[in-house]
N, C-alpha and C positions, 0 to 999 in steps of 0.2 A: 293400373294404380293411380298413375298421374291424371288421367281422364277423369276418374272417379272423385279425385280431389277437387279438381277444377269444376266439376259438376256440382259438388257440395257447397263451394265457395258461391257459386253463381245463385244457387237456392237460398244461401244465407243472405246475399245482397238484396234479392227479391224480396224476401221476408221483412227486412229491415225497412226497405223503401215503402212498404204498404202498412207499417206500424202506425203511421199518422193517420191513415184512413180507418183503422179500426179503434182509435182512441175514441172515448165517449166525447161528445160535443163539449162538455165543460173543460175538458183537459186539452183540447185543440188550441194551438196558438192562432189568434186571430191576425188577419192581415194588417200590415201597418197602416194607419190612418194619418201619419204624419204628412203634411203637404210639404211640397218642395218650398225651400226657404230662398230659392234663387232670386226670385223677383224683388224680394225685400231687400236682400243684400245689394242687388244691382242698383235698385232705385236710390238707396240711401247713398251708395257710392257716387252715382251719376249726379244727384242734387248737390251734395257737399263739393264735388270736384267743379260743377258749374259756378257755384256761388264764388269760391276762391279763384278760379280762372277770370272771372268777371272783374274781380278786384285787382288780379294781376295785370289786366290790360287797362285798368284805371277807368273803367267804365263809370259814367256819371260822375267823374273827377274823384273817384274814391282811391285813396293812396294808402290807407291803414286797413288792413285785413283783419282786425280783431273781431268784428262783427260774426265772422265765420266761427269763432271759438264754440258757441253753444251748439251749432249745427254739427261741427266736427266731433265734440264730445257724445252727443246723444244720437244724432242721425248717422252720420258717416262712422262714428265710433261705436256707441253701444248698440244700434240696431244691427249694423253690419256683423258685429262680433257675435250677436245672438243667431243671426243667420248662419254663420259659420259653425256655431255649437249644434245648431238643429241639423246641419248638413251631415254631422258624424253618424247619427243613427240611421240615416237614410243610405249610408255606405258611400256617399260622395267624398272621396278624399279630397280631390281637387278643390271643390267648392268649400269644404270645411277649412282647409288650410289657407286658400286664397282670402276667403270673407274674414276669417278671424284675424288673419294678418293685416289686411288693410283696415280692419276695424281698430286694431292696436296701432297702426300707423296715424289714423286720424286724431286718436286720444292723445298719442304722444306729441303730434304737431300742435294740438291745441294747447297742451301744457306749456309748450316753448312761449306761446303767445300770452299766456296769462301772467300778468305782472306779478301776482303773490307767489308763482312758483321760484322767482329769483333766477331763473335760468338765464335770461338775457342779461340781467343786472350783474351777473357774475363776470361778465366780460368787460373789462375796462377799455379794450380796443375794439372798436366797431368792426373793423376789417377782421380781426380774429373770430368775431361771432359770426360773421357772414361766411368764413371759411368753415367754421364747424357746421353750420347749416347746409352749405355745400356738401360736406362729406355725408351728411345725413341723408340729403337726397339722392347722392351717388349710390349710397347704400340700397335705397328702395329701387333705384333704376335697376341694379344687378339683381335684386329679388324678382323684379317684374320680368326681366328677360328670362330668368329661371323658369318662371310660371308659363312661358310660352311653349316651352318643350312638351308638358304633358297634353297640350291641346292641338298640337300641330296636326294630327291625324283625326281629330274630333270634329273641330268646329272652327270654320273660317272667321266668323264674326268675332269669336274670342282671339284669335291670332291677330287679327287687325287691331282690336281693342287694347290688347297688352303691348303689341309692338309700338303703338302711337303713344300709349301712356308711358313706356320707357323713353321715348323721344322727349315727352314732356318733362319727366324728371331731369333728363340730361340737360335741356334748355334751361330749367330753373336752376340747376345746379350751377351751371355756366354763369348764369345771372347773378347768382349770389358770390360765386368767386371773384368775378370781374367788376361786380357793381354797375354793370352796364344795363340800364333801364330797358332797352330796346330788345336785349335777349329775354329778360324776365316777360316782357309783353309777348315775345315770340311764344315762349313757353305757356302763356296764359291763353293765346289762340289755339294752340294745340290742345291744351286741356279742355276748351270748349268743344272742341271736335270730339274728344274722349267722352265727354258726358253725353253728346247727343248719340254717339255709337252705343254707349251703356244704356241709355233710354230705349232705344230701338231693341236691344237684346231683351231688357226687362219686360217691354210690352209683349215681344215675341213669346216668351216663357210663360207669361200670365195667360196669354191666349191659347197656347198648347195645353195648359192646366184645365181649361174649360171643356166641359163635355160637348157643348154646341157653340164653337167660337164663332164671331162674325166674319172672321177672316183669319188667315194664317201668314205670317211673316217669316220667311226663310231665313235660316241662320247659316246656311252654306255647310251643311254636314258633309264631311269628307271621307269618313271611313266608318263603318259599322262592324262591330266585333262579330265574329262567327260565333254561332251558338252550337 
């Protein structure tokens, strides 16, 4: 009796698995044509990080970072947030969470720098404002460290990127807490390194998406899920 029941269950599973093949063409679900949003998210992150980091190292004697506001709002912010939203229907939980989170980070950071927001003006004591920014940056350092965990067995490039990004956040936070320009410059230097690693990953993912890429750039895949 038990063997008969198991045989019946197997037959039902086989019938259900073949239902899609018997459906008329008009009722079959077409394969997803949504392109990967990874390169768009990575390039927007890299470019905004590079510009702000150049300002942090006082390149060309620039000491005021407010020119990055537009970039942070629309490229690092809006475009990266959109990349995160498009990663959801692709089933990319990490990409969706990371891109949308860092997109919101850039938009929130830009808001701090906009005088009309009144955020900086609300602090009468400059050191109190610096401490508040330091706490803000430390929070994103912790978020970045947590993002390392899901990619530990997937991709060496992302592990390196996120680890160095966490260091950049830590240095910028320390610079904000202490008011020491050299620490902030060190954070800017690390940020530039982060940007170039991100550019490398973005180019690699774009090449991988091409049917006939001119070359391939390895990302250091460390683990492949068993099928």
